[in-house]
C-alpha positions as semicolon CSV with decimal commas, in nm:
position;residue;x (nm);y (nm);z (nm)
1;X;-3,923;-20,191;2,436
2;X;-3,652;-20,096;2,226
3;X;-3,305;-20,236;2,365
4;X;-3,122;-19,986;2,180
5;X;-3,051;-19,562;2,191
6;X;-2,940;-19,425;1,875
7;X;-2,784;-19,058;1,950
8;X;-2,877;-18,849;1,669
9;X;-2,877;-18,522;1,879
10;X;-2,556;-18,479;2,097
11;X;-2,548;-18,230;2,430
12;X;-2,261;-17,959;2,301
13;X;-2,098;-17,887;2,573
14;X;-2,073;-17,473;2,609
15;X;-1,689;-17,380;2,587
16;X;-1,496;-17,074;2,575
17;X;-1,160;-17,178;2,418
18;X;-1,251;-17,307;2,056
19;X;-1,288;-17,693;2,193
20;X;-1,574;-17,845;2,015
21;X;-1,728;-18,101;2,269
22;X;-2,035;-18,348;2,210
23;X;-2,122;-18,574;2,428
24;X;-2,318;-18,858;2,300
25;X;-2,373;-19,059;2,600
26;X;-2,309;-18,921;2,960
27;X;-2,462;-18,745;3,251
28;X;-2,577;-18,407;3,031
29;X;-2,721;-18,612;2,736
30;X;-2,885;-18,849;2,907
31;X;-2,832;-18,845;3,253
32;X;-2,573;-19,135;3,259
33;X;-2,356;-19,147;3,564
34;X;-2,168;-19,500;3,456
35;X;-2,026;-19,354;3,110
36;X;-1,952;-19,070;2,907
37;X;-1,854;-19,071;2,577
38;X;-1,785;-18,724;2,374
39;X;-1,641;-18,657;2,003
40;X;-1,416;-18,353;2,003
41;X;-1,191;-18,111;1,801
42;X;-0,937;-17,953;1,972
43;X;-0,819;-17,664;1,776
44;X;-0,455;-17,572;1,724
45;X;-0,297;-17,419;2,047
46;X;-0,590;-17,519;2,268
47;X;-0,481;-17,657;2,611
48;X;-0,657;-17,710;2,968
49;X;-0,563;-17,649;3,323
50;X;-0,352;-17,970;3,507
51;X;-0,641;-18,200;3,626
52;X;-0,662;-18,502;3,852
53;X;-1,001;-18,683;3,744
54;X;-1,157;-18,937;3,967
55;X;-1,265;-19,121;3,639
56;X;-1,059;-19,358;3,412
57;X;-1,044;-19,144;3,041
58;X;-0,969;-19,326;2,738
59;X;-0,899;-19,148;2,448
60;X;-0,884;-19,228;2,057
61;X;-0,725;-18,984;1,839
62;X;-0,893;-18,956;1,459
63;X;-0,688;-18,706;1,284
64;X;-0,435;-18,469;1,404
65;X;-0,213;-18,512;1,725
66;X;-0,249;-18,503;2,102
67;X;-0,035;-18,411;2,410
68;X;-0,072;-18,525;2,736
69;X;0,145;-18,440;3,016
70;X;0,090;-18,737;3,279
71;X;0,215;-18,739;3,612
72;X;0,520;-18,467;3,459
73;X;0,591;-18,739;3,110
74;X;0,504;-18,563;2,804
75;X;0,309;-18,843;2,550
76;X;0,206;-18,737;2,262
77;X;-0,057;-18,933;2,062
78;X;-0,076;-18,953;1,652
79;X;-0,369;-19,039;1,447
80;X;-0,498;-19,375;1,497
81;X;-0,340;-19,441;1,853
82;X;-0,519;-19,485;2,185
83;X;-0,452;-19,423;2,553
84;X;-0,597;-19,513;2,881
85;X;-0,529;-19,308;3,205
86;X;-0,610;-19,425;3,515
87;X;-0,833;-19,204;3,773
88;X;-0,658;-19,004;4,010
89;X;-0,361;-18,927;3,757
90;X;-0,230;-18,540;3,714
91;X;-0,271;-18,467;3,356
92;X;-0,261;-18,197;3,139
93;X;-0,451;-18,241;2,781
94;X;-0,352;-17,986;2,485
95;X;-0,350;-17,957;2,136
96;X;0,017;-17,740;2,085
97;X;0,036;-17,845;1,675
98;X;-0,077;-17,672;1,351
99;X;-0,385;-17,852;1,290
100;X;-0,698;-17,918;1,458
101;X;-0,697;-18,255;1,652
102;X;-0,997;-18,522;1,589
103;X;-1,015;-18,745;1,891
104;X;-1,323;-18,902;2,112
105;X;-1,317;-18,974;2,479
106;X;-1,469;-19,216;2,679
107;X;-1,496;-19,175;3,072
108;X;-1,557;-19,441;3,362
109;X;-1,757;-19,312;3,519
110;X;-1,900;-19,049;3,357
111;X;-1,720;-18,708;3,331
112;X;-1,860;-18,437;3,566
113;X;-1,687;-18,109;3,644
114;X;-1,703;-18,167;4,057
115;X;-1,502;-18,518;3,981
116;X;-1,269;-18,375;3,700
117;X;-1,046;-18,157;3,982
118;X;-0,923;-17,884;3,729
119;X;-0,626;-17,671;3,862
120;X;-0,671;-17,287;3,859
């Protein structure tokens, strides 16, 4: 019995905003509710509504820049930087810059639409 899993076919989350989301491990890919790991590319000008997730989220920026509004404070991460945002924190993610932002996101427990609490 193997004690490892190689992910060669991540689940590509359908989006309508031009953002690429490839979940390598998590609820949609392998049913894992403990952690989700996703590779993402946010196009220039992309943004999401404010949300208050019920999970901790770690973000590592590979290239480009990503803007966060965290409890009213603006934080901009550049390539090579990372951040941990604690659960139950009101946040908005965006890429108001002129180049795509490629990053890895890790959620503990795993991301779900029910636990992200996006505002309308």
